[in-house]
C-alpha positions as CSV (number, residue, x, y, z in Angstrom):
1,M,-7.8,1.8,-20.3
2,V,-4.8,0.2,-22.1
3,Q,-2.7,-2.3,-20.3
4,P,1.0,-1.4,-20.5
5,A,3.2,-4.0,-22.1
6,P,4.7,-6.4,-19.6
7,G,8.2,-5.5,-18.5
8,L,10.1,-3.0,-16.4
9,I,9.2,0.7,-16.7
10,Q,11.5,3.5,-15.5
11,P,8.8,5.9,-14.5
12,F,10.9,8.9,-13.7
13,V,14.6,9.9,-14.0
14,H,15.3,12.9,-11.8
15,K,18.5,14.1,-13.4
16,E,20.1,13.3,-16.7
17,N,22.5,10.7,-15.5
18,D,20.6,9.3,-12.5
19,M,19.6,5.7,-12.3
20,P,16.0,5.0,-11.3
21,N,15.4,4.3,-7.6
22,L,12.1,2.6,-8.4
23,T,10.8,0.4,-11.1
24,I,7.3,-0.9,-12.0
25,Q,6.3,-4.0,-13.8
26,F,2.8,-5.0,-15.1
27,I,2.2,-8.7,-15.5
28,D,-1.2,-10.5,-15.5
29,G,-3.2,-7.7,-14.0
30,I,-0.6,-7.0,-11.2
31,A,1.5,-3.9,-10.9
32,T,4.7,-4.6,-8.9
33,I,6.5,-1.5,-7.6
34,V,10.1,-2.2,-6.5
35,L,12.2,0.2,-4.4
36,N,15.8,-0.2,-5.3
37,R,18.0,2.6,-3.8
38,P,21.0,0.9,-2.2
39,P,22.1,0.4,0.4
40,Q,19.0,1.3,2.6
41,N,16.3,2.3,0.2
42,R,16.0,5.7,1.8
43,I,13.3,7.9,0.6
44,D,14.3,11.1,-1.2
45,D,12.8,13.5,-3.7
46,Q,13.7,11.4,-6.7
47,L,12.2,8.2,-5.2
48,V,9.0,10.1,-4.3
49,D,8.7,11.6,-7.8
50,E,9.2,8.1,-9.3
51,L,6.5,6.8,-7.0
52,A,4.2,9.5,-8.2
53,A,4.9,8.5,-11.8
54,A,4.3,4.9,-10.9
55,V,0.9,5.7,-9.4
56,T,0.0,7.6,-12.5
57,A,1.0,4.6,-14.7
58,I,-1.2,2.3,-12.5
59,E,-4.1,4.7,-12.6
60,S,-4.1,4.6,-16.4
61,S,-3.6,0.8,-16.7
62,D,-5.8,-2.2,-16.3
63,A,-3.9,-3.4,-13.2
64,R,-6.3,-4.9,-10.6
65,A,-3.8,-5.4,-7.7
66,V,-0.5,-3.8,-6.6
67,V,2.5,-5.2,-4.8
68,L,5.1,-3.0,-3.2
69,R,8.4,-4.5,-2.3
70,S,12.1,-3.7,-2.1
71,E,15.4,-5.0,-3.3
72,G,18.4,-5.3,-1.0
73,N,18.7,-6.3,2.6
74,D,16.0,-4.0,4.0
75,F,12.6,-2.6,2.9
76,S,13.5,1.0,3.8
77,F,15.3,2.9,6.5
78,G,13.0,5.8,6.0
79,G,13.8,9.4,4.9
80,D,17.1,10.5,3.5
81,I,18.1,13.0,6.1
82,L,21.4,14.1,4.5
83,E,19.9,17.4,3.1
84,W,17.7,18.2,6.1
85,P,20.2,20.2,8.2
86,D,20.8,22.7,5.5
87,A,17.1,23.2,4.5
88,T,14.9,25.9,6.0
89,V,11.7,24.9,7.7
90,H,9.8,26.3,4.7
91,E,11.7,24.1,2.4
92,L,11.2,21.0,4.6
93,R,7.5,21.7,4.8
94,A,7.2,21.9,1.1
95,R,9.1,18.7,0.7
96,F,7.0,16.8,3.3
97,E,3.7,18.2,1.8
98,H,4.8,16.7,-1.6
99,Y,5.7,13.4,0.0
100,M,2.4,13.2,1.9
101,S,0.5,14.0,-1.3
102,V,2.2,11.2,-3.2
103,F,1.9,8.7,-0.4
104,N,-1.8,9.5,-0.1
105,R,-2.3,9.0,-3.8
106,F,-0.7,5.6,-3.5
107,E,-2.9,4.8,-0.5
108,R,-6.1,5.7,-2.4
109,L,-5.5,3.5,-5.5
110,P,-8.9,1.9,-6.2
111,M,-7.6,-1.7,-6.0
112,P,-5.9,-4.0,-3.4
113,V,-2.4,-2.8,-2.5
114,I,-0.1,-5.4,-0.8
115,A,3.2,-4.5,0.8
116,A,5.9,-7.2,1.1
117,V,8.3,-6.1,3.9
118,H,11.6,-7.7,4.8
119,G,14.6,-6.6,6.9
120,L,14.2,-3.2,8.5
121,C,11.2,-1.0,7.9
122,F,11.6,2.3,9.6
123,G,10.4,5.9,9.6
124,G,9.1,7.0,6.2
125,G,9.5,3.4,4.9
126,L,7.0,2.2,7.6
127,E,4.7,5.2,6.8
128,L,4.7,4.0,3.1
129,A,4.1,0.4,4.0
130,L,1.1,1.5,6.2
131,R,-0.5,2.9,3.1
132,A,-1.0,-0.7,1.8
133,D,-4.2,-2.5,2.5
134,V,-2.5,-5.7,3.4
135,I,1.0,-6.2,4.8
136,F,3.0,-9.4,4.4
137,A,6.2,-9.5,6.5
138,A,9.1,-11.8,6.6
139,E,9.7,-13.5,10.0
140,S,12.9,-11.6,10.5
141,A,11.4,-8.2,9.6
142,T,11.5,-5.4,12.2
143,F,9.5,-2.1,12.3
144,G,10.0,1.1,14.0
145,H,9.5,4.9,14.3
146,P,13.0,6.4,14.9
147,E,11.7,9.9,14.6
148,Q,11.6,10.4,18.4
149,T,15.3,9.8,18.6
150,L,15.8,12.8,16.2
151,G,13.4,15.0,18.2
152,I,10.7,15.0,15.5
153,V,7.5,13.2,14.8
154,T,6.2,10.9,12.1
155,V,5.6,13.7,9.5
156,L,4.0,11.4,6.9
157,G,1.1,10.3,9.1
158,G,2.6,7.1,10.6
159,I,1.5,7.4,14.2
160,Y,-2.2,7.9,13.6
161,R,-2.3,5.2,10.8
162,M,-0.6,2.9,13.4
163,A,-3.3,4.0,15.9
164,E,-6.0,3.2,13.4
165,R,-4.8,-0.4,13.2
166,A,-3.4,-1.1,16.7
167,G,-5.1,1.5,19.0
168,R,-3.9,4.7,20.5
169,S,-2.0,3.4,23.5
170,R,0.1,1.0,21.5
171,A,0.9,3.6,18.7
172,S,1.9,6.1,21.4
173,E,4.3,3.7,23.1
174,W,6.0,2.7,19.8
175,A,6.4,6.3,18.8
176,I,7.6,7.5,22.2
177,T,10.2,4.7,22.6
178,S,11.2,4.3,18.9
179,E,11.7,0.6,19.8
180,K,12.3,-2.0,17.1
181,V,9.2,-4.1,16.9
182,P,9.4,-7.7,15.4
183,A,7.0,-8.8,12.7
184,A,5.3,-11.3,15.0
185,T,4.4,-8.5,17.5
186,M,3.2,-6.3,14.6
187,A,0.9,-9.1,13.5
188,H,-0.4,-9.6,17.0
189,F,-1.5,-6.0,17.2
190,G,-3.0,-6.0,13.7
191,I,-0.4,-3.9,11.8
192,V,0.9,-6.8,9.8
193,N,-1.6,-9.2,8.2
194,H,0.6,-12.2,7.5
195,V,4.1,-13.2,8.7
196,V,5.8,-15.7,6.5
197,A,9.2,-17.4,6.2
198,D,11.8,-15.1,4.8
199,D,12.3,-17.2,1.7
200,K,8.6,-17.4,1.0
201,L,7.8,-13.6,1.3
202,R,7.8,-12.8,-2.4
203,Q,5.9,-16.0,-3.3
204,E,3.2,-15.6,-0.7
205,S,2.6,-11.9,-1.3
206,M,2.4,-12.5,-5.1
207,A,0.0,-15.4,-4.7
208,F,-2.3,-13.2,-2.6
209,A,-2.1,-10.4,-5.2
210,E,-2.9,-12.9,-7.9
211,K,-6.0,-14.0,-6.0
212,C,-7.1,-10.4,-5.5
213,A,-6.6,-9.6,-9.2
214,R,-9.0,-12.4,-10.1
215,G,-11.6,-11.0,-7.7
216,P,-14.4,-8.4,-7.9
217,T,-12.0,-5.4,-7.8
218,R,-14.7,-2.8,-8.4
219,A,-16.3,-4.0,-5.2
220,Y,-13.0,-3.9,-3.3
221,A,-12.5,-0.3,-4.5
222,A,-15.9,0.5,-3.0
223,H,-15.0,-1.1,0.3
224,K,-11.8,0.9,0.3
225,A,-13.8,4.1,-0.2
226,L,-16.2,3.2,2.6
227,L,-13.3,2.5,5.0
228,R,-11.9,5.9,4.1
229,A,-15.2,7.5,4.9
230,W,-15.3,5.7,8.2
231,A,-11.7,6.7,9.0
232,I,-12.6,10.4,8.4
233,G,-16.0,10.6,10.0
234,G,-16.8,7.4,11.8
235,V,-19.8,5.1,11.3
236,A,-22.2,7.9,10.6
237,A,-20.1,9.3,7.8
238,A,-19.7,5.8,6.3
239,D,-23.5,5.3,6.5
240,D,-24.1,8.6,4.7
241,A,-21.7,7.6,1.9
242,M,-22.8,3.9,1.7
243,L,-25.4,3.9,-1.0
244,D,-23.7,6.5,-3.2
245,I,-20.7,4.2,-3.2
246,A,-22.5,0.9,-3.3
247,M,-25.3,1.2,-5.7
248,P,-23.2,1.7,-8.9
249,L,-21.8,-1.8,-8.3
250,F,-25.2,-3.3,-9.2
251,E,-24.7,-2.0,-12.8
252,T,-21.3,-3.7,-13.2
253,E,-20.7,-6.9,-15.2
254,D,-19.2,-8.6,-12.1
255,A,-22.2,-7.9,-9.9
256,R,-24.7,-8.9,-12.5
257,R,-22.9,-12.3,-13.1
258,G,-22.4,-12.8,-9.4
259,I,-26.0,-12.2,-8.4
260,Q,-27.4,-14.2,-11.3
261,S,-25.2,-17.2,-10.5
262,A,-26.4,-17.1,-6.9
263,V,-30.0,-17.0,-8.0
264,D,-29.5,-19.8,-10.5
265,A,-27.8,-22.0,-7.8
266,L,-30.5,-21.3,-5.3
267,K,-33.3,-22.2,-7.7
268,S,-31.6,-25.4,-8.8
269,G,-30.5,-26.5,-5.3
270,R,-26.8,-26.6,-6.5
271,P,-23.8,-25.1,-4.8
272,R,-23.0,-21.6,-6.1
273,P,-20.1,-21.7,-8.6
274,V,-16.8,-20.0,-7.9
275,L,-16.6,-17.1,-10.5
276,E,-13.5,-15.4,-11.8
277,F,-14.4,-11.8,-12.0
278,K,-13.4,-9.3,-14.7
279,G,-13.1,-6.1,-12.7
280,R,-15.8,-4.4,-14.7
């Protein structure tokens, strides 16, 4: 695969004179997706189409880690509801099916995906952040499912992804009450991985992504596939998929180097060296 040249890419422009709501940058093996739709980074058709184009660009690149973040005061207020009242249920279903498909493609990228969340992260914005493998949150960040206050549900899979991380009872309470949940509480219940100072969010999330990009990313992709098998069918399904997913790793350059270095260290009585993996 060919690595795109470093720099900003405008993956999709919806209409002739529209500005992009999302940009993507490739630097040193990290793809950084930035939401930038002032003032609230609300999710609409254009942004979702741009996200789909960004996922396609990442899939055809040599990126080994992904960071998702936003410009402005908030990560995202969620869906842009302005057009919803005039849409038929059929039109809304088609829209949400498309959104779900793109979000799921993003979730299934075969590499570590890190979300850096600041400000308010609500509704569809939270459902997008939940697609990441690791969530960094600024200390002042708040999260919530406002859908209940509109008489609807989390149509992009938020409540059960929340339950997968925090448990059914906690996910139910947050969805029913639509309360604003601080980052520290989200971390306590396993939704957020790391809470950092507001002015350190970008630095800390990028440092983590850089560490991931130097790691055995083929092995991480396999772990991600196993976790998906487990989420779908439990331990038995993951056991059934295990060897089909795991055994090809033994043919990779990373695994051959890693195993040989461990054998050499064991035979010589020396500590095993820290390797920088190539992702192949």
